VMD Tcl script that draws the C-alpha trace (Angstrom):
set ca {
  {61.11 -0.31 -0.86}
  {57.46 -0.32 -1.76}
  {55.87 0.82 -4.98}
  {55.27 4.51 -5.50}
  {51.61 5.38 -5.99}
  {49.99 8.54 -7.22}
  {47.63 9.71 -4.48}
  {45.52 11.78 -6.88}
  {44.96 8.75 -9.09}
  {44.06 6.67 -6.03}
  {41.59 9.30 -4.77}
  {39.98 9.68 -8.19}
  {39.66 5.92 -8.55}
  {38.05 5.62 -5.14}
  {35.57 8.41 -5.95}
  {34.77 6.82 -9.31}
  {34.05 3.48 -7.64}
  {31.75 5.17 -5.10}
  {29.83 6.93 -7.89}
  {29.49 3.67 -9.78}
  {28.09 1.98 -6.67}
  {25.56 4.81 -6.18}
  {24.57 4.61 -9.84}
  {24.00 0.86 -9.52}
  {21.79 1.39 -6.46}
  {19.75 4.01 -8.33}
  {19.35 1.71 -11.32}
  {17.96 -0.98 -9.04}
  {15.71 1.49 -7.19}
  {14.31 3.49 -10.10}
  {14.96 1.29 -13.12}
  {11.81 -0.79 -12.94}
  {9.12 -1.00 -15.60}
  {5.54 0.02 -14.99}
  {4.48 -3.64 -14.99}
  {7.10 -4.54 -12.37}
  {5.95 -1.66 -10.15}
  {2.29 -2.70 -10.53}
  {3.10 -6.33 -9.76}
  {5.06 -5.36 -6.65}
  {2.25 -3.06 -5.46}
  {-0.30 -5.84 -6.02}
  {1.83 -8.32 -4.09}
  {2.20 -5.84 -1.21}
  {-1.58 -5.28 -1.13}
  {-2.20 -9.05 -1.16}
  {0.21 -9.61 1.74}
  {-1.34 -6.75 3.73}
  {-4.87 -8.10 3.16}
  {-3.78 -11.59 4.19}
  {-2.19 -10.26 7.36}
  {-5.20 -8.09 8.24}
  {-7.54 -11.04 7.62}
  {-5.62 -13.17 10.10}
  {-6.01 -10.70 12.98}
  {-8.15 -11.82 15.87}
  {-10.77 -9.64 17.49}
  {-10.18 -8.80 21.12}
}
mol new
graphics top color blue
foreach p $ca { graphics top sphere $p radius 0.5 }
foreach p [lrange $ca 0 end-1] q [lrange $ca 1 end] { graphics top cylinder $p $q radius 0.2 }
display resetview
């Protein structure tokens, strides 16, 4: 026979793991410093300007 498992413990463990994964995603999304945000915005602006400068007139 197989091992007996407690379904409530399994469910709670699964929910806890899902919350931990969501928390990790939020830390990556919102846990940046002001300098990191500014650097990323500057890089995005530089890439956009480079792309717009490479467009050809029709």
